[in-house]
C-alpha positions in Angstrom: 14.3 -170.1 -113.0 11.1 -168.6 -111.6 10.1 -167.0 -114.8 10.3 -169.2 -117.9 10.1 -167.8 -121.4 6.6 -168.2 -122.7 5.9 -169.1 -126.3 4.6 -166.4 -128.6 1.0 -167.3 -129.3 0.0 -164.0 -131.0 0.4 -165.6 -134.5 -1.7 -168.6 -133.4 -4.6 -166.3 -132.8 -4.3 -164.8 -136.2 -4.8 -168.3 -137.8 -8.1 -168.9 -136.0 -11.0 -168.7 -138.6 -13.9 -166.5 -137.6 -17.5 -167.8 -138.2 -19.1 -166.9 -141.5 -22.7 -167.1 -140.2 -24.3 -163.8 -139.1 -25.0 -163.3 -135.4 -28.4 -164.1 -134.0 -31.1 -161.5 -134.4 -31.5 -161.1 -130.7 -28.0 -159.5 -130.6 -29.0 -156.8 -133.2 -30.6 -153.6 -132.2 -34.1 -153.4 -133.4 -34.9 -150.2 -135.1 -38.0 -148.6 -133.7 -40.2 -146.6 -136.1 -42.3 -143.7 -134.8 -46.0 -143.9 -135.2 -46.9 -141.6 -138.1 -49.0 -138.6 -137.0 -52.7 -138.6 -137.8 -53.7 -136.7 -140.9 -54.7 -133.1 -140.2 -58.4 -132.4 -139.8 -60.4 -130.1 -142.0 -60.4 -127.3 -139.3 -56.6 -127.5 -138.9 -56.2 -127.3 -142.7 -58.3 -124.2 -142.9 -56.4 -122.6 -139.9 -53.0 -123.3 -141.5 -54.2 -121.9 -144.9 -55.5 -118.7 -143.1 -52.2 -118.2 -141.3 -50.2 -118.7 -144.5 -52.4 -116.3 -146.4 -51.9 -113.5 -143.8 -48.4 -112.1 -143.7 -48.7 -110.9 -140.0 -51.3 -111.8 -137.3 -52.2 -108.9 -135.1 -52.8 -109.8 -131.4 -54.1 -106.9 -129.4 -52.4 -106.0 -126.2 -54.2 -107.5 -123.2 -51.8 -106.8 -120.2 -51.7 -103.3 -118.8 -49.7 -103.3 -115.5 -50.3 -99.6 -115.0 -53.8 -99.5 -116.2 -55.4 -99.4 -119.7 -54.7 -96.1 -121.5 -57.7 -93.8 -122.1 -58.8 -92.9 -125.6 -57.1 -89.9 -127.1 -60.5 -88.1 -127.2 -61.0 -88.5 -123.5 -57.5 -87.2 -122.8 -58.0 -84.1 -125.0 -61.3 -83.4 -123.3 -59.6 -83.4 -119.8 -56.8 -81.1 -121.1 -59.3 -78.6 -122.5 -61.1 -78.6 -119.1 -57.8 -78.0 -117.3 -56.9 -75.1 -119.6 -60.3 -73.6 -119.2 -60.2 -73.9 -115.4 -56.8 -72.2 -115.2 -58.1 -69.3 -117.4 -60.4 -68.3 -114.6 -57.5 -67.7 -112.1 -55.2 -64.7 -112.1 -52.1 -65.2 -114.3 -53.2 -68.7 -115.0 -51.9 -69.8 -111.6 -53.5 -71.6 -108.7 -52.8 -71.8 -105.0 -53.0 -74.8 -102.7 -56.6 -74.0 -101.8 -57.6 -73.6 -105.4 -55.8 -76.7 -106.7 -58.5 -79.2 -105.7 -60.8 -77.7 -108.3 -58.2 -78.7 -111.0 -57.7 -82.1 -109.4 -61.4 -82.8 -109.5 -61.4 -82.3 -113.3 -58.6 -84.9 -113.5 -60.4 -87.4 -111.2 -57.8 -87.1 -108.4 -58.8 -87.0 -104.7 -58.7 -83.9 -102.6 -55.9 -84.9 -100.4 -53.5 -85.6 -103.3 -53.1 -81.9 -103.6 -49.9 -81.4 -101.5 -48.0 -84.1 -103.4 -49.2 -82.6 -106.7 -48.3 -79.1 -105.4 -44.8 -80.2 -104.6 -44.4 -82.0 -107.9 -45.6 -79.0 -110.0 -44.7 -75.8 -108.2 -41.6 -73.8 -109.4 -39.4 -73.2 -106.4 -41.3 -72.3 -103.2 -43.7 -69.8 -104.7 -46.8 -71.8 -103.5 -48.3 -71.5 -107.0 -48.9 -73.9 -109.8 -48.7 -72.6 -113.3 -51.0 -73.8 -116.1 -48.3 -74.9 -118.5 -46.4 -76.8 -115.8 -49.6 -78.7 -114.7 -50.5 -79.6 -118.3 -47.0 -81.0 -118.8 -47.2 -83.0 -115.6 -50.6 -84.4 -116.6 -49.5 -85.4 -120.1 -46.2 -86.9 -118.9 -47.9 -89.0 -116.2 -50.6 -90.3 -118.6 -47.9 -91.7 -120.9 -47.0 -94.3 -118.2 -49.8 -94.3 -115.6 -53.4 -94.9 -116.2 -54.9 -96.0 -112.9 -54.9 -94.7 -109.3 -52.2 -96.8 -107.7 -49.5 -96.2 -110.4 -50.4 -92.5 -110.5 -50.2 -92.2 -106.7 -46.7 -93.7 -106.7 -45.6 -91.6 -109.7 -46.7 -88.4 -108.0 -45.2 -89.2 -104.6 -41.9 -90.3 -106.2 -41.7 -87.0 -108.0 -42.0 -88.6 -111.4 -39.1 -91.0 -111.1 -40.1 -93.6 -113.7 -37.8 -96.4 -112.4 -38.8 -96.0 -108.8 -42.0 -97.9 -108.5 -42.4 -97.6 -104.7 -43.2 -95.2 -101.9 -40.9 -94.4 -99.0 -42.2 -93.3 -95.6 -41.0 -89.7 -96.0 -42.9 -89.4 -99.3 -46.2 -89.5 -97.3 -45.3 -86.7 -94.9 -46.7 -83.8 -96.9 -50.0 -85.5 -97.6 -50.6 -86.5 -93.9 -49.5 -83.1 -92.7 -52.1 -81.6 -95.0 -54.7 -83.8 -93.4 -53.6 -82.4 -90.0 -53.8 -78.8 -91.2 -57.1 -78.9 -93.0 -59.4 -81.8 -92.0 -62.4 -80.6 -89.9 -62.0 -83.6 -87.6 -58.6 -82.5 -86.5 -59.3 -78.7 -86.2 -58.6 -78.9 -82.4 -55.0 -79.9 -83.2 -54.1 -76.7 -85.0 -52.9 -75.0 -81.9 -51.2 -78.1 -80.5 -48.4 -78.1 -83.0 -46.2 -80.4 -80.8 -48.6 -83.3 -81.6 -48.5 -82.8 -85.4 -45.3 -84.7 -85.9 -46.4 -87.5 -83.6 -49.7 -87.9 -85.4 -48.0 -87.9 -88.8 -45.5 -90.5 -87.9 -48.2 -92.7 -86.3 -50.4 -92.6 -89.4 -47.4 -93.4 -91.7 -46.3 -96.3 -89.4 -49.8 -97.7 -89.5 -49.9 -97.4 -93.3 -46.7 -99.3 -93.7 -47.7 -101.9 -91.1 -50.9 -102.8 -93.1 -49.8 -102.1 -96.7 -46.1 -103.1 -96.9 -46.7 -106.8 -96.7 -43.1 -107.5 -97.9 -41.5 -105.8 -94.8 -39.2 -104.0 -97.3 -39.9 -100.5 -96.0 -41.1 -99.6 -99.5 -44.7 -99.8 -100.7 -44.9 -101.0 -104.2 -47.7 -100.5 -106.8 -48.9 -104.1 -106.4 -49.0 -103.8 -102.6 -51.0 -100.5 -103.0 -53.5 -102.2 -105.3 -54.1 -105.0 -102.8 -54.7 -102.5 -99.9 -57.5 -100.1 -99.1 -55.2 -97.1 -98.6 -56.4 -95.1 -101.6 -60.0 -95.7 -100.7 -59.3 -94.4 -97.1 -57.6 -91.3 -98.6 -60.6 -90.6 -100.8 -62.9 -91.1 -97.8 -61.2 -88.3 -95.9 -62.8 -85.8 -98.2 -66.3 -87.1 -97.4 -66.1 -88.0 -93.7 -65.9 -85.1 -91.3 -65.5 -87.4 -88.2 -61.9 -88.7 -88.7 -62.4 -91.2 -85.9 -64.7 -93.1 -88.2 -61.8 -93.8 -90.5 -60.3 -96.4 -88.2 -57.9 -98.0 -90.7 -55.1 -95.4 -90.5 -56.2 -91.8 -89.6 -58.3 -92.2 -86.4 -57.2 -89.6 -83.8 -58.5 -91.8 -81.0 -56.2 -94.6 -82.1 -53.3 -92.3 -82.3 -54.0 -91.0 -78.8 -54.1 -94.5 -77.3 -50.8 -95.5 -79.1 -49.0 -92.3 -78.1 -50.2 -92.4 -74.4 -49.0 -96.0 -74.1 -45.6 -95.1 -75.5 -45.4 -92.0 -73.2 -46.1 -94.1 -70.1 -43.1 -96.3 -71.0 -40.7 -93.6 -72.2 -39.8 -92.1 -68.8 -37.1 -89.7 -70.1 -39.2 -88.8 -73.1 -36.5 -89.1 -75.7 -38.8 -91.1 -77.9 -36.7 -94.2 -77.3 -37.4 -97.1 -74.9 -35.2 -100.0 -73.9 -36.0 -103.6 -72.9 -36.7 -102.8 -69.3 -39.2 -100.1 -70.4 -41.0 -102.4 -72.8 -41.2 -105.2 -70.3 -43.5 -102.9 -68.2 -46.1 -102.8 -70.9 -49.5 -104.0 -69.7 -48.2 -104.7 -66.2 -45.3 -107.0 -67.2 -47.6 -109.3 -69.2 -44.9 -110.2 -71.7 -42.1 -112.7 -70.9 -38.5 -111.5 -70.7 -37.5 -114.0 -73.4 -39.9 -112.6 -76.0 -38.9 -109.0 -75.1 -35.3 -110.0 -75.7 -36.3 -111.4 -79.1 -38.1 -108.1 -80.0 -34.9 -106.2 -79.4 -32.7 -108.7 -81.2 -33.4 -107.0 -84.6 -35.8 -109.6 -86.0 -38.7 -107.2 -86.2 -37.2 -103.7 -85.7 -35.6 -101.5 -88.3 -32.5 -100.5 -86.3 -31.3 -100.7 -82.7 -30.8 -96.9 -82.3 -27.4 -97.4 -80.7 -25.2 -94.4 -80.5 -22.2 -96.6 -79.8 -21.6 -100.3 -80.3 -21.5 -101.0 -76.5 -24.8 -99.2 -75.9 -28.0 -101.2 -75.3 -30.5 -101.5 -78.2 -33.5 -99.2 -78.1 -36.9 -99.1 -79.7 -38.1 -96.1 -81.7 -41.6 -94.8 -81.6 -42.3 -96.2 -85.1 -41.2 -99.6 -84.0 -43.4 -99.3 -81.0 -46.4 -98.6 -83.2 -45.7 -102.0 -85.0 -45.3 -103.7 -81.6 -48.6 -102.5 -80.1 -50.6 -103.2 -83.2 -49.1 -106.7 -83.2 -49.6 -107.3 -79.5 -53.2 -106.2 -79.3 -54.4 -107.9 -82.5 -52.6 -111.1 -83.2 -55.0 -112.2 -85.9 -53.7 -109.9 -88.7 -51.2 -111.2 -91.3 -48.5 -108.7 -90.2 -49.0 -109.6 -86.5 -48.7 -113.3 -87.2 -45.5 -112.7 -89.2 -44.2 -110.4 -86.4 -44.5 -112.9 -83.6 -43.4 -115.8 -85.8 -40.2 -114.0 -86.5 -39.7 -113.5 -82.7 -40.3 -117.1 -81.9 -38.2 -118.5 -84.8 -34.9 -118.2 -82.9 -32.7 -120.1 -85.4 -34.4 -118.4 -88.4 -35.1 -121.6 -90.3 -38.7 -120.8 -91.1 -40.3 -123.2 -88.7 -41.0 -123.3 -85.0 -39.4 -126.5 -83.6 -40.5 -128.2 -80.4 -37.3 -126.9 -78.8 -38.2 -123.3 -79.5 -41.8 -123.8 -78.2 -40.4 -125.4 -75.0 -37.9 -122.5 -74.6 -40.7 -119.9 -74.4 -43.2 -122.1 -72.5 -40.6 -122.8 -69.8 -40.7 -119.2 -68.6 -44.5 -119.2 -68.6 -44.4 -122.2 -66.3 -41.9 -120.5 -64.0 -44.1 -117.4 -63.8 -47.3 -119.4 -63.1 -45.6 -121.4 -60.4 -44.3 -118.2 -58.9 -47.8 -116.9 -58.3 -49.2 -120.3 -57.2 -51.0 -121.3 -60.3 -51.0 -124.9 -61.4 -49.8 -125.2 -65.0 -49.9 -127.9 -67.7 -46.7 -129.8 -68.4 -45.1 -128.9 -71.6 -46.0 -132.2 -73.3 -49.7 -131.7 -72.6 -49.6 -128.1 -73.7 -47.8 -129.1 -76.9 -50.5 -131.7 -77.7 -53.2 -129.0 -77.3 -51.4 -126.6 -79.5 -50.7 -129.1 -82.2 -54.4 -130.2 -82.2 -55.4 -126.5 -82.4 -53.0 -125.5 -85.2 -53.1 -128.8 -87.1 -49.7 -128.3 -88.8 -48.9 -130.1 -92.0 -45.8 -131.6 -90.3 -46.3 -132.3 -86.6 -42.6 -132.0 -86.0 -42.7 -128.2 -86.5 -45.1 -125.3 -87.1 -44.6 -123.1 -90.1 -45.9 -119.6 -90.9 -48.4 -121.1 -93.3 -49.8 -123.3 -90.6 -50.4 -120.4 -88.3 -52.0 -118.3 -91.0 -54.5 -121.1 -91.8 -55.5 -121.3 -88.1 -58.3 -119.1 -86.7 -56.9 -119.4 -83.1 -53.4 -118.1 -83.7 -53.8 -115.4 -81.0 -54.4 -118.1 -78.4 -51.2 -119.9 -79.6 -49.0 -116.9 -79.2 -50.4 -115.8 -75.9 -49.8 -119.3 -74.5 -46.1 -119.0 -75.0 -45.3 -115.4 -74.0 -48.2 -113.3 -72.7 -49.2 -114.6 -69.2 -52.1 -112.2 -68.6 -53.9 -113.0 -71.9 -53.1 -116.7 -71.6 -54.9 -116.9 -68.2 -57.7 -114.8 -69.7 -58.1 -117.4 -72.6 -58.2 -120.2 -70.0 -61.1 -118.6 -68.1 -63.4 -117.6 -70.9 -64.8 -119.0 -74.2 -62.0 -118.6 -76.8 -64.6 -118.3 -79.6 -66.4 -115.4 -77.9 -64.4 -112.6 -79.6 -65.0 -114.2 -83.0 -68.7 -113.6 -82.7 -68.1 -109.8 -83.0 -67.0 -109.6 -86.6 -67.7 -105.9 -87.1 -64.7 -104.7 -85.1 -61.2 -106.1 -84.9 -59.3 -106.9 -81.7 -57.4 -103.7 -82.2 -60.5 -101.6 -82.7 -62.0 -103.0 -79.5 -58.8 -102.5 -77.5 -58.4 -98.9 -78.7 -62.0 -98.0 -77.9 -61.7 -99.3 -74.4 -58.4 -97.7 -73.7 -59.5 -94.3 -75.1 -62.5 -94.3 -72.7 -60.3 -95.2 -69.8 -57.8 -92.4 -70.7 -60.6 -89.8 -71.1 -62.2 -90.8 -67.8 -58.8 -90.5 -66.0 -58.3 -87.0 -67.4 -61.8 -85.9 -66.2 -61.3 -87.1 -62.7 
């Protein structure tokens, strides 16, 4: 048989005697004892006794996200001033023109009056009653104690849980600037330009202030910007063109004329072919396609799915500000989004070659000798100095002072050739004006001279 019966050896194992001696110490776990803590010092003993003796330790509040509240005495003094000022007006009511006198007592700028008027007036009477204004002032000061939070509170009509501003919230204030600022008196009769100016100013505000690209200006973004300072300056500066940040009429005129030249049917929408003609076809077709892909525009303005995408006037404001001044943080983000085809947060060598390839073809077409991509890439990497030489990130571009040269190399032929022929550091020597300010001033002079001919 293949399998024989094995003897049962289980009982044999039971008879084996186990050793009596204990196992060696090396096989035992050695119990580790923690080092005893050092005895407390005299200062620690005193501190512990003081904490035990006091039932509760009071720590005063040190964080005030919406500003530090004013003392009650100061608040009461302001309210008494408000009541006294309203008493001097008929029926304790004020009009829009009289409201700035009340705002001055509250420390609010002149051009906050329309948002405050809309907040406080009952219906469409055009009057603000004393009791309603006092209620508004008390309610606002429960939550808001500094300019940024108050501005958002007023423009959001007192919605406590809405800590941001939408574009439409700014319309009444900017329209009031158009109606009353002495520097825009010549626009009173040209009502067709009012809406264009208002939308241009609001687009510029969001371009500079809304750093998150969310379409909503938060309190923190407002604090980091100079918007409130510019609004206050409107009351003091009669020449509105001196306030170049947002409200300059000359800047508006340049932007609108540039758009008007491209918008042949004047429906306030332009397509890819229209935008490609900007600055005598300086931009490559590949970057224009990326602009219309939705990476930097709010919507494609299509009436039907099969229609071609179009750019609105507001999106054009963002485009021209980014195109004419590529040094600003928003402009760097704008063009980085366009060049980051796969959206992975880094510009690969493939993406750079994709855009440079068209630049090479265009230069060869006009008989200009161009650098091979490998040589151009070495120059760009030496200029940008990225942390990882396999790709270029947004942070790499923001750290570099020559980002405008980098972008122009890959998609703006006219400016690329201009950089090749002149000192790239020449424009940096004029630190008083930005690239956009210089461009707007030159274009405005050209437009005025053309009109006078």
